C-alpha positions as CSV (number, residue, x, y, z in Angstrom):
1,M,167.0,189.7,146.0
2,I,166.1,186.7,143.8
3,D,168.4,185.8,141.0
4,S,166.3,186.7,138.0
5,E,168.8,184.8,135.7
6,D,167.8,181.5,137.3
7,P,164.9,180.0,135.4
8,V,164.6,176.9,137.6
9,L,161.3,176.6,139.5
10,D,161.6,175.2,143.0
11,S,158.1,175.1,144.2
12,A,155.6,172.5,145.5
13,Y,152.8,174.6,144.1
14,T,151.4,175.6,140.7
15,V,151.7,179.3,141.2
16,G,149.4,181.3,138.8
17,V,149.1,185.0,138.3
18,Y,146.4,187.0,136.5
19,Y,148.1,188.4,133.5
20,Y,146.8,191.4,131.6
21,P,147.9,191.7,127.9
22,W,146.3,195.2,127.8
23,Y,149.2,197.4,127.2
24,A,149.7,197.2,123.4
25,G,151.0,200.6,122.2
26,D,149.8,202.6,125.2
27,F,149.6,202.3,129.0
28,H,146.0,203.4,129.2
29,G,146.9,207.0,129.4
30,G,148.6,206.7,132.8
31,R,145.4,205.8,134.6
32,Y,147.0,204.1,137.5
33,M,147.6,205.4,141.0
34,R,151.4,205.2,141.1
35,E,151.6,207.5,138.1
36,H,150.2,210.3,140.3
37,L,152.6,209.8,143.3
38,Q,155.3,212.4,143.9
39,P,157.7,211.2,142.6
40,P,155.9,208.8,140.3
41,Q,156.4,205.0,140.6
42,P,156.1,203.5,137.1
43,P,156.9,199.9,136.1
44,S,160.6,199.0,136.1
45,L,160.2,198.5,132.4
46,G,158.5,202.0,132.0
47,E,155.1,202.3,130.5
48,Y,155.7,199.4,128.1
49,D,154.2,197.9,125.0
50,D,153.5,194.4,126.1
51,R,153.8,193.1,122.5
52,A,157.5,193.9,122.5
53,P,159.5,190.7,122.5
54,E,161.9,192.0,125.1
55,V,159.0,192.9,127.5
56,I,157.5,189.4,127.2
57,A,161.0,187.9,127.7
58,Q,161.5,189.9,130.9
59,H,158.1,189.0,132.2
60,L,158.8,185.4,131.6
61,Q,162.2,185.6,133.3
62,W,160.8,187.4,136.4
63,S,157.9,184.9,136.6
64,R,160.2,181.9,136.7
65,A,162.4,183.6,139.2
66,A,159.3,184.0,141.5
67,N,158.1,180.4,141.0
68,V,155.3,181.5,138.7
69,S,154.5,178.7,136.2
70,L,151.0,179.9,135.0
71,W,149.7,183.1,133.4
72,V,145.9,183.3,133.6
73,A,145.4,185.8,130.8
74,S,142.5,188.3,130.5
75,W,140.5,187.5,127.3
76,W,137.8,189.8,125.8
77,G,136.9,188.1,122.6
78,P,138.2,187.0,119.2
79,G,140.4,189.6,117.4
80,R,140.5,191.9,120.4
81,R,143.7,193.3,121.7
82,E,144.3,190.6,124.3
83,D,143.6,187.8,121.8
84,T,146.0,189.3,119.2
85,T,148.7,189.7,121.8
86,L,148.4,186.2,123.0
87,L,148.2,184.5,119.6
88,Q,150.7,186.6,117.8
89,R,153.3,187.5,120.4
90,I,153.1,185.5,123.7
91,L,152.3,181.9,122.6
92,P,154.9,182.0,119.7
93,H,157.6,183.7,121.9
94,E,160.9,181.9,121.6
95,E,161.4,182.1,125.4
96,L,158.0,180.8,126.4
97,G,159.6,177.5,127.4
98,D,157.3,175.6,129.8
99,M,155.3,178.5,131.0
100,Q,151.6,177.5,131.1
101,V,148.9,179.8,129.8
102,A,145.1,179.7,130.4
103,L,142.4,182.1,129.4
104,F,140.4,184.3,131.8
105,Y,137.0,184.7,130.2
106,E,135.8,188.3,130.9
107,T,132.1,187.8,131.3
108,S,131.5,191.5,131.8
109,G,132.5,192.1,128.2
110,R,131.4,188.8,126.6
111,I,128.1,188.3,128.3
112,P,126.4,191.8,128.2
113,E,124.4,192.6,131.3
114,F,125.4,189.1,132.5
115,E,122.4,187.8,130.6
116,D,123.1,187.9,126.8
117,M,124.7,184.6,125.9
118,S,124.9,185.0,122.2
119,N,128.8,185.2,122.2
120,V,129.5,182.1,124.3
121,S,129.4,179.2,121.8
122,A,131.5,181.1,119.2
123,D,134.0,182.2,121.8
124,I,134.6,178.7,123.0
125,A,134.9,177.5,119.4
126,H,137.6,180.2,118.8
127,M,139.4,179.1,121.9
128,A,139.3,175.4,120.9
129,A,140.6,176.2,117.4
130,N,143.4,178.6,118.6
131,Y,144.4,177.8,122.2
132,F,143.3,174.4,123.6
133,D,145.7,172.3,121.6
134,H,148.7,174.5,122.2
135,A,151.4,172.7,124.1
136,N,151.6,175.4,126.7
137,Y,147.9,175.6,127.4
138,L,147.0,174.6,131.0
139,R,145.3,171.2,131.4
140,I,144.1,169.4,134.5
141,D,143.6,165.6,133.9
142,G,144.2,166.3,130.2
143,R,141.3,168.8,130.1
144,P,142.0,172.4,128.9
145,V,141.2,174.8,131.8
146,L,139.1,177.9,131.4
147,F,138.8,180.5,134.2
148,V,135.5,182.4,134.1
149,Y,135.1,185.8,135.7
150,L,132.1,186.5,138.0
151,T,130.3,183.2,137.7
152,R,128.7,184.3,141.0
153,V,126.9,187.1,139.1
154,L,125.8,184.7,136.4
155,S,124.5,182.4,139.1
156,R,122.7,185.2,140.8
157,N,121.0,186.2,137.5
158,G,119.9,182.6,136.9
159,V,121.9,182.0,133.8
160,L,125.1,180.1,134.9
161,D,123.7,176.7,134.1
162,E,122.9,177.8,130.5
163,V,126.3,179.5,130.1
164,V,128.2,176.4,131.4
165,A,126.1,174.1,129.2
166,R,126.9,176.2,126.1
167,M,130.6,176.3,127.0
168,R,130.7,172.5,127.4
169,N,128.7,171.8,124.3
170,A,130.8,174.0,122.1
171,A,134.0,172.5,123.5
172,T,132.7,169.0,123.0
173,D,131.7,169.8,119.4
174,A,135.4,170.9,118.9
175,G,136.7,167.7,120.5
176,H,137.5,169.0,124.0
177,D,136.3,168.3,127.5
178,I,136.9,171.7,129.2
179,Y,137.6,172.1,132.9
180,I,135.9,175.3,134.1
181,V,137.1,177.2,137.2
182,G,134.5,179.8,138.2
183,D,135.0,183.0,140.1
184,Q,132.3,181.8,142.5
185,V,133.8,182.5,145.9
186,F,133.1,185.8,147.6
187,G,132.5,186.9,151.1
188,Q,130.9,184.5,153.5
189,P,130.2,181.0,152.2
190,T,126.8,180.1,150.8
191,N,125.9,176.6,149.6
192,S,124.5,176.7,146.1
193,S,123.8,174.4,143.2
194,A,126.2,176.6,141.2
195,L,129.2,174.9,142.9
196,G,128.2,171.6,141.3
197,L,128.1,173.1,137.8
198,L,131.8,173.9,138.0
199,D,134.9,171.8,138.0
200,G,136.7,174.3,140.3
201,V,136.1,177.5,142.1
202,T,138.2,180.5,143.2
203,N,138.0,184.1,144.4
204,Y,139.3,186.7,142.0
205,D,138.3,189.8,144.0
206,V,140.3,189.0,147.2
207,Y,140.1,192.7,148.2
208,G,136.3,192.9,148.0
209,S,135.9,189.5,149.7
210,M,138.2,190.4,152.6
211,G,136.3,193.6,153.3
212,A,139.3,195.6,154.6
213,Q,140.3,199.2,154.2
214,G,143.4,201.1,155.2
215,Y,145.4,198.5,157.1
216,A,143.9,195.1,157.0
217,G,145.6,193.7,160.0
218,Q,146.1,190.0,160.8
219,Q,142.5,189.6,162.1
220,K,141.1,190.4,158.7
221,V,143.5,188.0,157.0
222,D,142.6,185.3,159.5
223,A,138.8,185.9,159.0
224,Y,139.2,185.8,155.2
225,Y,140.9,182.4,155.2
226,A,138.5,181.1,157.8
227,A,135.8,181.9,155.3
228,Q,137.9,180.3,152.4
229,S,138.1,177.1,154.4
230,K,134.3,176.9,154.6
231,W,134.1,177.6,150.9
232,Q,136.5,174.8,150.2
233,K,134.4,172.3,152.2
234,L,131.3,173.3,150.3
235,A,133.0,173.1,146.9
236,N,134.6,169.8,147.6
237,A,131.2,168.4,148.8
238,A,129.7,169.5,145.5
239,G,132.5,167.8,143.6
240,A,134.5,170.9,142.7
241,A,138.1,171.7,143.4
242,F,139.1,174.8,145.3
243,V,141.9,177.2,144.3
244,P,143.0,179.6,147.0
245,A,144.1,183.2,146.2
246,A,146.2,186.0,147.6
247,T,146.8,189.7,146.7
248,P,149.3,192.3,147.7
249,G,146.9,195.2,148.3
250,F,144.5,197.4,146.4
251,N,144.0,201.0,145.2
252,D,141.9,201.8,142.2
253,K,141.8,205.6,142.6
254,G,143.9,206.1,139.4
255,V,141.1,204.7,137.2
256,R,137.9,205.5,139.0
257,D,136.5,207.3,142.1
258,G,136.5,203.8,143.4
259,H,136.8,202.1,146.7
260,P,138.8,202.5,150.0
261,A,142.4,201.5,149.5
262,V,144.1,198.7,151.3
263,S,147.7,199.2,152.2
264,R,150.4,196.6,151.3
265,K,151.4,196.6,154.9
266,L,149.4,194.7,157.5
267,T,149.6,197.6,160.0
268,K,151.2,201.1,159.9
269,T,154.4,199.8,161.5
270,S,154.6,196.5,159.6
271,E,157.2,195.7,156.9
272,P,156.3,196.6,153.3
273,G,154.8,193.5,151.7
274,S,153.6,192.1,155.0
275,L,150.0,191.7,153.8
276,F,151.0,189.7,150.8
277,R,153.3,187.5,152.8
278,A,150.6,186.8,155.4
279,M,148.1,185.9,152.7
280,L,150.4,183.6,150.9
281,Q,151.3,181.8,154.1
282,Q,147.6,180.9,154.6
283,A,146.7,180.4,151.0
284,A,149.3,177.7,150.6
285,S,147.6,175.6,153.2
286,Y,144.4,175.4,151.1
287,T,145.9,174.1,147.9
288,E,144.7,170.7,146.6
289,P,146.5,167.8,144.9
290,A,143.8,167.6,142.2
291,T,144.9,171.0,140.8
292,G,148.6,170.5,141.2
293,H,148.5,172.5,144.5
294,M,147.4,175.6,142.5
295,L,147.2,179.0,144.1
296,L,146.5,182.3,142.3
297,V,147.8,185.8,142.7
298,T,145.7,188.8,141.9
299,S,147.7,190.0,140.0
300,W,150.8,190.2,137.8
301,N,150.1,193.6,136.2
302,E,146.6,195.0,136.9
303,W,148.1,198.5,137.4
304,H,144.7,200.2,137.5
305,E,143.8,198.6,140.8
306,D,147.4,198.4,142.1
307,T,147.2,194.7,142.7
308,Q,150.3,194.1,140.6
309,I,153.4,192.3,141.8
310,E,155.4,193.2,138.6
311,P,158.5,195.2,139.6
312,V,158.3,198.9,140.1
313,V,161.1,201.5,140.0
314,E,162.9,201.6,143.3
315,A,162.0,204.7,145.4
316,A,161.4,205.7,149.0
317,P,157.9,205.4,150.4
318,T,155.7,208.4,149.8
319,S,152.0,209.4,150.3
320,L,152.3,212.6,148.3
321,D,150.2,212.8,145.2
322,G,149.7,216.4,144.5
323,R,146.0,216.2,145.4
324,D,146.1,216.1,149.2
325,G,145.9,212.3,149.3
326,A,143.1,211.8,146.7
327,Y,145.1,209.0,145.2
328,S,147.1,207.7,148.1
329,E,144.5,208.2,150.8
330,G,147.4,209.1,153.0
331,L,148.9,205.6,152.8
332,E,152.6,205.3,152.1
333,Y,153.5,203.6,148.8
334,E,157.0,202.2,148.3
335,G,158.8,202.0,145.0
336,Y,159.3,198.4,145.8
337,G,161.6,197.1,143.1
338,E,161.4,193.2,143.0
339,R,160.1,192.9,146.6
340,Y,157.0,191.0,145.7
341,L,158.8,188.5,143.5
342,D,161.1,187.9,146.4
343,I,158.2,187.3,148.8
344,L,156.4,185.0,146.3
345,R,159.4,182.9,145.8
346,E,160.2,182.7,149.5
347,E,156.7,181.6,150.4
348,T,156.3,179.1,147.6
349,T,159.7,177.5,147.6
350,R,159.9,173.8,148.7
């Protein structure tokens, strides 16, 4: 087990995690798969309030212990829950240290129907006034970095060029030259003018892009990164950086009827966490010097889709959920403790 008292990062990579400041005052009514397992597997911190200073402190300590140096934080607009938590609790936290933070612009909430751009300029102005000058805000080549969800949908709808122009113009008006990383990569690579509109590209929905269900197996992992290699070549040719990604698994049955689950084991007989380890081993080889060898993990605490690596109470594996597998789909889920922090540190240590 990693020493969570040791704050020293020992990684050749900039390891980022998607961080969700969603849990202020409630845990979304227990709408996550592990709450339904028998026995339940809640977070090690319990169903926490993520504005509590001690929760933030523990997340920071665990992050550093796992070589995580970047939180890419979900952002849904000025004055919303996430904005308030970030500005009033996380960025001023006395133990923030050198943890870097960047915003993840949730287009599904800020650009209705992926067409209405009326919020964009004001949103960027708010970010510029409240985030971009903060000492902990992520910069690449001195430029504040903004991650943008589902740019591929904006591109498909024919509005990405206008969205990007509005973002850049609003940032310029506020004295900033922003570096935009778009969630443009998905499935098999397709060359597009959209790649040239962005400074960098990545793949948030690793699960959907990989196209696996049940046990992914090494073949699916290999095929996924073969496609990522092609995406990287296309992005680089268009002048955009490439940021590889990895995920530990997927199960969204606690929050929606959803999609087929993907086990955290490569095969039925594999070690727990073997999917995450296999993905990290390949993701690391696609990092680039221009981004500080950045790689992203989906996610730190997206409990609704069970992509989190945040520690869980320790418990024996179970597939029992009281509904004949409606939640677990018959897959075994381990109360994994700090297993995924261990794996992340092992695979990203120099």
